[in-house]
C-alpha positions as CSV (number, residue, x, y, z in Angstrom):
1,M,124.2,129.8,-90.4
2,V,121.8,132.7,-90.6
3,A,122.9,135.3,-88.0
4,P,120.3,137.1,-86.0
5,S,119.7,140.7,-86.7
6,T,120.6,142.9,-83.7
7,T,120.3,146.5,-82.7
8,P,122.9,148.6,-84.4
9,R,126.2,149.0,-82.5
10,A,129.1,151.3,-83.0
11,G,131.7,149.8,-85.3
12,P,133.3,150.0,-88.7
13,N,129.9,149.8,-90.5
14,H,128.1,151.8,-87.8
15,P,130.5,154.5,-86.7
16,S,128.1,156.0,-84.2
17,V,124.8,155.0,-82.7
18,S,123.0,157.7,-80.9
19,P,121.0,157.1,-77.7
20,S,117.8,158.0,-79.6
21,A,118.5,155.4,-82.2
22,K,118.9,152.7,-79.5
23,R,115.6,153.9,-77.9
24,T,113.8,153.8,-81.2
25,S,115.1,150.3,-82.0
26,L,114.0,149.2,-78.5
27,R,110.5,150.5,-79.2
28,L,110.4,148.4,-82.3
29,N,111.3,145.3,-80.3
30,I,108.9,146.0,-77.6
31,A,106.1,146.7,-80.0
32,F,106.5,143.4,-81.9
33,F,106.8,141.5,-78.6
34,L,103.5,143.0,-77.5
35,F,101.9,142.2,-80.9
36,G,102.8,138.5,-80.5
37,L,101.9,138.4,-76.8
38,L,98.5,140.2,-77.1
39,N,97.4,138.7,-80.4
40,N,97.9,135.1,-79.2
41,S,97.0,135.4,-75.6
42,L,93.2,135.1,-76.1
43,Y,93.8,131.9,-78.2
44,V,95.5,130.4,-75.1
45,V,92.9,131.7,-72.7
46,I,90.1,130.0,-74.7
47,L,91.9,126.7,-74.8
48,T,92.7,126.9,-71.1
49,A,89.1,127.7,-70.2
50,A,87.6,125.1,-72.6
51,L,86.0,122.9,-70.0
52,E,84.3,125.8,-68.3
53,L,83.0,127.3,-71.6
54,L,81.0,124.3,-72.6
55,P,78.0,122.5,-71.1
56,Q,78.7,119.2,-69.5
57,G,79.1,116.3,-71.9
58,V,80.2,118.5,-74.9
59,P,83.7,117.5,-76.0
60,T,86.4,120.1,-75.6
61,G,87.6,119.2,-79.1
62,L,84.7,121.4,-80.3
63,V,86.3,124.4,-78.6
64,S,89.7,123.5,-80.2
65,F,88.1,123.3,-83.6
66,A,86.3,126.6,-83.3
67,N,89.6,128.1,-81.9
68,I,91.7,126.9,-84.8
69,F,89.7,126.6,-88.0
70,P,88.8,130.3,-88.4
71,A,92.4,131.3,-87.9
72,L,93.4,128.8,-90.6
73,I,90.9,130.3,-93.0
74,A,92.2,133.8,-92.3
75,K,95.8,132.9,-92.8
76,A,95.2,130.6,-95.8
77,V,92.7,132.8,-97.7
78,W,93.4,136.4,-96.9
79,P,96.8,136.8,-98.7
80,Y,95.1,135.7,-101.9
81,L,92.0,138.0,-101.4
82,L,94.2,141.1,-100.7
83,K,94.5,143.4,-103.6
84,G,97.2,146.0,-103.5
85,E,99.1,147.2,-100.5
86,V,98.2,146.4,-96.9
87,R,96.4,149.1,-94.9
88,Y,98.0,148.2,-91.5
89,T,96.1,150.7,-89.4
90,K,92.7,149.5,-90.5
91,R,93.9,145.9,-90.1
92,V,95.0,146.3,-86.6
93,W,91.9,148.1,-85.5
94,S,89.7,145.5,-87.2
95,C,91.5,142.7,-85.5
96,A,91.2,144.3,-82.1
97,A,87.5,145.0,-82.7
98,L,86.8,141.4,-83.7
99,S,88.6,140.0,-80.7
100,F,86.8,142.3,-78.4
101,V,83.3,141.4,-79.8
102,G,84.2,137.7,-79.8
103,M,85.2,137.8,-76.1
104,L,82.1,139.7,-75.1
105,L,79.9,137.1,-76.9
106,V,81.7,134.3,-75.0
107,S,81.3,136.3,-71.8
108,F,77.6,137.4,-71.9
109,F,75.9,134.7,-73.9
110,P,76.0,131.2,-72.3
111,A,74.3,129.5,-75.2
112,L,76.6,127.0,-76.9
113,T,76.0,128.4,-80.4
114,M,76.8,132.0,-79.4
115,R,79.9,131.0,-77.4
116,L,81.2,129.0,-80.4
117,F,80.5,132.0,-82.6
118,G,82.4,134.3,-80.3
119,I,85.3,131.9,-80.1
120,S,85.4,131.7,-83.9
121,L,85.5,135.5,-84.2
122,A,88.4,135.7,-81.8
123,S,90.1,132.9,-83.7
124,F,89.7,134.6,-87.0
125,S,91.0,137.8,-85.5
126,S,94.0,136.0,-84.1
127,G,94.9,134.4,-87.4
128,L,94.5,137.7,-89.3
129,G,96.5,139.5,-86.7
130,E,99.4,137.1,-86.9
131,L,99.4,137.4,-90.7
132,T,99.2,141.2,-90.4
133,F,102.2,141.6,-87.9
134,L,104.4,139.1,-89.9
135,Q,103.7,141.1,-93.0
136,L,104.3,144.4,-91.2
137,S,107.8,143.1,-90.2
138,T,108.8,143.1,-93.9
139,R,108.4,146.9,-94.0
140,Y,111.6,147.1,-92.0
141,A,113.7,145.1,-94.5
142,P,115.9,147.0,-97.0
143,K,114.7,146.5,-100.6
144,R,117.4,148.4,-102.6
145,S,120.5,150.5,-102.3
146,G,121.3,153.9,-103.7
147,G,120.8,157.4,-102.5
148,R,118.6,159.1,-105.0
149,R,115.5,160.7,-103.4
150,S,114.3,163.2,-105.9
151,G,111.6,161.9,-108.2
152,L,110.5,159.2,-105.7
153,S,106.9,158.8,-104.9
154,E,105.2,159.2,-101.5
155,V,105.4,155.5,-100.7
156,E,109.1,155.5,-101.6
157,L,109.8,158.5,-99.4
158,A,108.3,156.6,-96.4
159,G,111.8,155.7,-95.4
160,A,115.3,156.2,-96.6
161,G,118.2,153.9,-96.0
162,L,118.9,151.9,-92.9
163,E,122.2,150.0,-92.7
164,T,120.5,147.4,-90.4
165,N,117.8,145.0,-91.5
166,F,115.3,145.5,-88.8
167,A,112.9,142.8,-90.1
168,G,114.9,140.1,-88.3
169,D,114.5,141.9,-85.0
170,A,110.8,142.4,-85.6
171,V,110.2,138.8,-86.5
172,G,112.3,137.5,-83.6
173,W,110.5,139.6,-81.0
174,F,107.1,138.8,-82.4
175,A,107.9,135.1,-82.2
176,S,109.1,135.6,-78.6
177,G,105.8,137.3,-77.8
178,T,103.8,134.4,-79.2
179,G,105.8,132.1,-77.1
180,A,105.2,134.2,-74.0
181,A,101.5,134.2,-74.8
182,G,101.3,130.5,-73.9
183,L,102.4,131.2,-70.4
184,V,100.7,134.6,-69.9
185,G,97.4,133.5,-71.4
186,A,97.1,130.5,-69.2
187,G,98.2,132.5,-66.2
188,A,95.7,135.3,-67.0
189,W,92.8,132.8,-67.0
190,W,93.8,131.3,-63.7
191,V,93.9,134.8,-62.2
192,V,90.4,135.8,-63.3
193,R,88.9,132.3,-63.1
194,P,87.6,132.7,-59.5
195,L,85.4,135.6,-60.8
196,G,83.5,133.3,-63.1
197,V,83.4,132.9,-66.9
198,Q,81.3,136.1,-67.5
199,T,83.4,138.5,-65.4
200,G,86.7,136.8,-66.2
201,M,86.2,136.8,-70.0
202,A,84.8,140.4,-69.9
203,I,88.0,141.6,-68.1
204,L,90.3,139.8,-70.6
205,S,88.3,141.3,-73.6
206,V,90.3,144.5,-73.1
207,L,93.6,142.9,-74.1
208,P,93.1,143.7,-77.8
209,G,92.9,147.4,-76.9
210,F,96.5,147.3,-75.7
211,M,97.5,145.8,-79.1
212,V,96.1,149.0,-80.7
213,L,98.0,151.1,-78.2
214,A,101.2,149.2,-79.0
215,Y,100.7,149.9,-82.7
216,T,99.8,153.6,-82.4
217,V,102.0,154.6,-79.5
218,V,105.0,152.2,-79.1
219,L,105.8,151.1,-82.7
220,P,108.2,153.5,-84.4
221,S,107.6,154.5,-88.0
222,V,110.3,153.7,-90.6
223,E,111.1,157.4,-90.6
224,Q,111.9,157.4,-86.9
225,L,114.3,154.5,-87.3
226,L,115.9,156.3,-90.2
227,E,116.6,159.4,-88.2
228,G,119.2,157.8,-86.0
229,G,120.0,154.6,-87.9
230,G,122.4,155.8,-90.5
231,K,121.8,156.2,-94.2
232,G,122.7,153.2,-96.2
233,G,120.4,153.1,-99.1
234,E,116.7,153.5,-100.0
235,Y,114.4,151.6,-97.7
236,V,111.1,149.9,-97.8
237,P,109.0,151.6,-100.5
238,V,105.7,151.5,-98.6
239,S,105.0,153.2,-95.3
240,T,104.2,151.2,-92.2
241,D,101.2,153.4,-91.4
242,D,98.5,155.0,-93.5
243,D,98.8,158.3,-91.8
244,R,102.3,158.7,-90.5
245,T,103.8,160.6,-93.4
246,S,102.4,164.0,-94.1
247,Q,102.5,165.7,-97.5
248,D,104.4,168.6,-96.0
249,D,107.2,166.3,-94.9
250,L,107.4,164.8,-98.4
251,D,107.6,168.2,-100.0
252,A,110.4,169.2,-97.7
253,D,112.4,166.1,-98.7
254,A,111.8,166.3,-102.4
255,D,113.5,168.8,-104.7
256,D,111.3,171.7,-105.4
257,S,111.7,171.4,-109.2
258,T,111.2,167.6,-109.3
259,P,107.8,166.0,-109.3
260,L,107.2,163.3,-106.7
261,V,106.2,160.8,-109.4
262,H,107.2,160.8,-113.0
263,P,104.2,161.4,-115.2
264,S,104.5,158.0,-116.8
265,T,105.1,156.1,-113.6
266,P,102.2,153.9,-112.4
267,D,100.6,155.0,-109.1
268,P,101.9,152.6,-106.4
269,A,98.5,152.5,-104.8
270,T,97.2,150.7,-107.9
271,I,100.0,148.1,-108.0
272,R,98.8,144.6,-107.1
273,L,99.9,141.1,-107.6
274,S,97.9,138.9,-109.9
275,F,96.8,135.4,-108.8
276,A,99.3,133.8,-111.2
277,E,102.1,135.9,-109.7
278,K,101.1,134.8,-106.2
279,M,101.1,131.2,-107.3
280,S,104.6,131.6,-108.7
281,L,105.7,133.1,-105.4
282,L,104.0,130.3,-103.4
283,R,105.6,127.3,-105.2
284,P,109.2,128.0,-104.0
285,M,107.9,128.3,-100.4
286,L,106.3,124.9,-100.2
287,L,109.2,122.6,-99.7
288,P,111.6,124.6,-97.6
289,Y,109.1,126.4,-95.4
290,I,105.4,125.4,-95.5
291,L,105.7,121.6,-95.5
292,P,108.3,121.5,-92.6
293,L,106.0,123.8,-90.6
294,V,102.9,121.7,-91.2
295,T,104.8,118.5,-90.2
296,V,106.3,120.1,-87.1
297,Y,102.9,121.3,-85.8
298,F,101.0,118.2,-86.8
299,A,103.4,116.0,-84.8
300,E,103.7,118.5,-81.9
301,Y,99.9,119.0,-81.4
302,T,99.2,115.3,-81.9
303,I,101.6,114.7,-79.0
304,N,100.0,117.4,-76.9
305,Q,96.4,116.5,-77.5
306,G,96.4,112.8,-78.3
307,V,99.4,111.2,-76.7
308,A,100.4,113.2,-73.6
309,P,97.0,112.8,-71.9
310,T,97.7,109.0,-71.9
311,L,101.2,109.2,-70.4
312,I,100.1,108.7,-66.8
313,Y,102.2,106.8,-64.3
314,P,102.1,105.9,-60.6
315,L,102.7,108.9,-58.4
316,P,106.4,109.6,-57.8
317,T,107.7,109.0,-54.3
318,P,110.0,111.4,-52.3
319,S,112.6,108.6,-52.1
320,N,112.8,108.1,-55.9
321,H,111.9,111.6,-57.3
322,P,111.9,114.1,-54.5
323,L,111.2,117.1,-56.8
324,L,108.5,115.5,-58.8
325,A,106.8,114.2,-55.7
326,H,106.2,117.8,-54.6
327,I,104.8,118.7,-58.0
328,I,102.7,115.7,-58.9
329,R,100.4,114.9,-56.0
330,K,97.6,113.3,-57.9
331,L,97.2,111.7,-61.4
332,T,95.5,114.7,-62.8
333,D,98.7,116.8,-62.2
334,Y,100.6,115.0,-65.0
335,Y,98.9,116.6,-68.0
336,P,99.0,120.3,-66.6
337,L,102.7,119.7,-65.8
338,Y,103.4,118.5,-69.3
339,Q,101.7,121.6,-70.8
340,L,103.5,124.0,-68.5
341,V,106.9,122.4,-69.4
342,Y,105.9,122.5,-73.1
343,Q,104.8,126.2,-73.1
344,T,108.0,127.2,-71.2
345,F,110.3,125.6,-73.7
346,V,108.3,126.9,-76.6
347,F,108.8,130.4,-75.2
348,L,112.6,129.8,-74.7
349,S,113.0,128.5,-78.3
350,R,110.9,131.2,-79.9
351,S,113.1,133.7,-78.0
352,S,116.3,132.2,-79.2
353,I,117.0,134.9,-81.7
354,S,115.6,138.0,-79.9
355,I,116.7,137.3,-76.3
356,F,119.4,134.8,-76.5
357,H,120.9,136.0,-79.8
358,L,121.3,132.5,-81.2
359,P,121.5,132.0,-84.9
360,A,118.4,130.8,-86.7
361,I,118.2,127.3,-88.2
362,P,119.5,127.7,-91.8
363,R,117.0,127.2,-94.6
364,S,118.7,124.0,-95.8
365,L,118.2,122.4,-92.3
366,L,114.6,123.5,-91.6
367,W,113.4,119.9,-92.1
368,L,115.4,118.8,-89.0
369,P,112.8,120.0,-86.4
370,A,110.1,118.2,-88.4
371,I,112.1,115.0,-88.4
372,L,112.8,115.3,-84.7
373,Q,109.2,116.1,-83.9
374,T,108.0,113.1,-85.9
375,S,110.5,110.9,-84.1
376,L,109.2,112.2,-80.7
377,L,105.7,111.4,-81.8
378,A,106.7,107.8,-82.7
379,I,108.6,107.3,-79.4
380,L,105.9,108.7,-77.1
381,T,103.2,106.8,-78.9
382,T,105.0,103.5,-78.6
383,E,105.7,104.3,-74.9
384,S,102.0,104.9,-74.4
385,L,101.2,101.6,-76.1
386,Y,103.9,99.3,-74.7
387,A,105.4,101.1,-71.6
388,W,108.9,100.3,-72.7
389,F,110.7,103.1,-70.7
390,R,112.4,102.0,-67.5
391,T,110.0,102.4,-64.6
392,S,112.6,104.2,-62.5
393,I,113.1,107.0,-64.9
394,V,109.9,107.0,-67.0
395,S,108.4,110.3,-65.6
396,P,111.5,112.4,-65.8
397,L,112.3,111.0,-69.2
398,V,108.8,111.9,-70.6
399,I,109.2,115.4,-69.2
400,V,112.6,115.8,-70.9
401,L,111.2,114.6,-74.2
402,I,108.4,117.1,-73.9
403,C,111.0,119.8,-73.3
404,I,112.7,118.8,-76.6
405,E,109.3,118.9,-78.3
406,G,108.8,122.5,-77.2
407,L,112.3,123.5,-78.3
408,A,111.9,121.9,-81.7
409,G,108.5,123.5,-82.4
410,G,109.5,126.9,-81.3
411,A,112.8,126.8,-83.2
412,A,111.0,125.8,-86.4
413,Y,108.5,128.7,-86.1
414,V,111.0,131.5,-85.4
415,S,113.6,130.2,-87.9
416,V,111.1,129.9,-90.8
417,F,109.7,133.4,-90.4
418,Y,113.1,134.9,-89.6
419,S,114.6,133.5,-92.8
420,I,111.7,134.9,-94.9
421,G,111.7,138.2,-93.1
422,V,115.4,139.0,-93.7
423,D,115.3,137.7,-97.2
424,A,114.0,140.7,-99.1
425,H,115.2,139.5,-102.5
426,P,116.8,142.9,-103.3
427,H,117.3,143.7,-107.0
428,P,120.0,145.8,-108.5
429,P,119.0,149.5,-108.6
430,S,118.2,150.8,-112.0
431,G,119.4,154.1,-113.5
432,A,118.5,157.3,-111.8
433,E,116.1,158.2,-114.6
434,D,114.3,154.8,-114.8
435,E,110.6,155.6,-114.9
436,D,109.6,152.1,-113.7
437,E,111.6,152.3,-110.5
438,T,108.6,153.2,-108.3
439,Y,106.5,150.4,-109.8
440,R,109.2,147.8,-109.2
441,L,110.0,148.9,-105.6
442,A,106.4,148.9,-104.5
443,K,105.9,145.5,-106.2
444,K,108.9,144.1,-104.4
445,A,107.4,145.2,-101.1
446,Q,104.1,143.4,-101.9
447,E,106.0,140.3,-103.0
448,H,107.9,140.2,-99.7
449,E,104.6,140.7,-97.8
450,F,103.0,137.8,-99.7
451,R,105.9,135.4,-99.2
452,I,105.8,135.7,-95.4
453,G,102.0,135.8,-95.4
454,C,101.5,132.7,-97.5
455,V,103.6,130.6,-95.1
456,G,101.6,131.6,-92.1
457,F,98.8,129.0,-92.6
458,G,101.3,126.1,-92.2
459,D,101.3,125.9,-88.4
460,S,97.5,126.3,-88.3
461,L,97.0,123.5,-90.9
462,G,99.2,121.2,-88.9
463,I,97.3,122.0,-85.6
464,L,93.9,121.5,-87.2
465,A,94.9,118.1,-88.7
466,A,96.3,117.1,-85.3
467,S,93.1,118.1,-83.5
468,I,91.0,116.0,-85.9
469,I,93.0,112.8,-85.2
470,S,93.9,113.4,-81.6
471,M,90.5,112.6,-80.0
472,P,90.2,109.1,-81.5
473,L,94.0,108.6,-81.0
474,Q,93.7,109.4,-77.3
475,V,90.7,107.0,-76.9
476,S,92.5,104.2,-78.8
477,L,95.7,104.5,-76.7
478,C,93.9,104.5,-73.4
479,N,91.8,101.5,-74.5
480,A,95.0,99.7,-75.5
481,Q,96.5,100.5,-72.0
482,V,93.4,99.1,-70.3
483,R,93.6,95.9,-72.3
484,S,97.2,95.4,-71.2
485,G,96.2,95.9,-67.5
486,R,97.2,99.6,-67.1
487,E,94.1,101.6,-66.1
488,L,95.7,104.9,-64.9
489,C,94.6,106.8,-68.0
490,K,91.0,106.1,-67.0
491,Q,91.5,107.5,-63.5
492,A,93.3,110.7,-64.5
């Protein structure tokens, strides 16, 4: 089993942990939780408000497509367009600006074309933001061991030797934030909904600004983690921020008689992965990571968008189901309840590593959630068609299966990215005088960024494919129910 990364504790390998080190680690966790929460909340807000954003008669699937496809493009294409190291500060500001503009377009322009354009901007920003923060997490993963500092370049001196791999914490808390976004985003819309689309969306457009604050104020630099984390070896060779390391600090750390970069060493700023190198990194990621993620999310969102809306049953009575009878008072209460249960259990499972300190699913078992999710899709589809669950337990049983669906999807997401995040593929350190060391360290960092980035489109691809087939599937299932004498799906 892959054990979750935790905040350093005193022990044989960590003899002392200062209060400042704990506070700095806590800041890292809070920052990545906020990144996941704020980056994904607007996506949920738009889906929740879909009916009110469109003129009457326009299918809500149009909003789903505009809210998913641009994010897929960002996550599928951007890692291959990127040349050289990621400029995280510019990325974060750009994502916040795109989301802000997109939400203002949705708010102040009621025309369908402009609203869809605004939704697309916010979607592209969300996809690029998720890619950015997952890549940023890799900067907190050790890449090599050894204590030599003299002769290292500026990007190598961005950090020096943590004994703890903080990438696992970063990914775990980011995943937890994305899970919380499902609940917070839907709740935020219901709070501002009475104010109307224009005012409500305008208020929520400020959320991306808090993402920038989390990056600039809350997120600790690698150097701040190093100050109290214990020296264990050289750390990530590229800084997490374009502006956080001053030349004066570098000069103080380097030996006065030793140049920061060997004359024959390539400038790390010019190091970039070729397309062929990216393809060679992509191929080993397909079977263990990308395909399971695509399968999980295809089955998951097909259930949510195509099957669950047809799982409508007679209203529960207080004598048979006293709790459900208080929650489900009309047929239209079923689907919102399914979504609330689903989002809650997605949050719980995506928080399994960060909050509950459970181990991630091992790489060799990452296909299990996909198999489970596909089985749930088959079970719930056949129930919708043939109503083969016992009448006395059908409503609670469907809710339990949706709980399992949320757990499987969330566990797959956090386990995939956790496994990649903590797997930095360190290479043995070369000799102290190796002039290619700077080049190899900077390239290792870019390879790690690309590996976690190239997997990111898997969930969006599955969601997009599900959204395409869900509309005709829902209609077909409901028509089949009507032909068999069950007409509740038409009444809900």
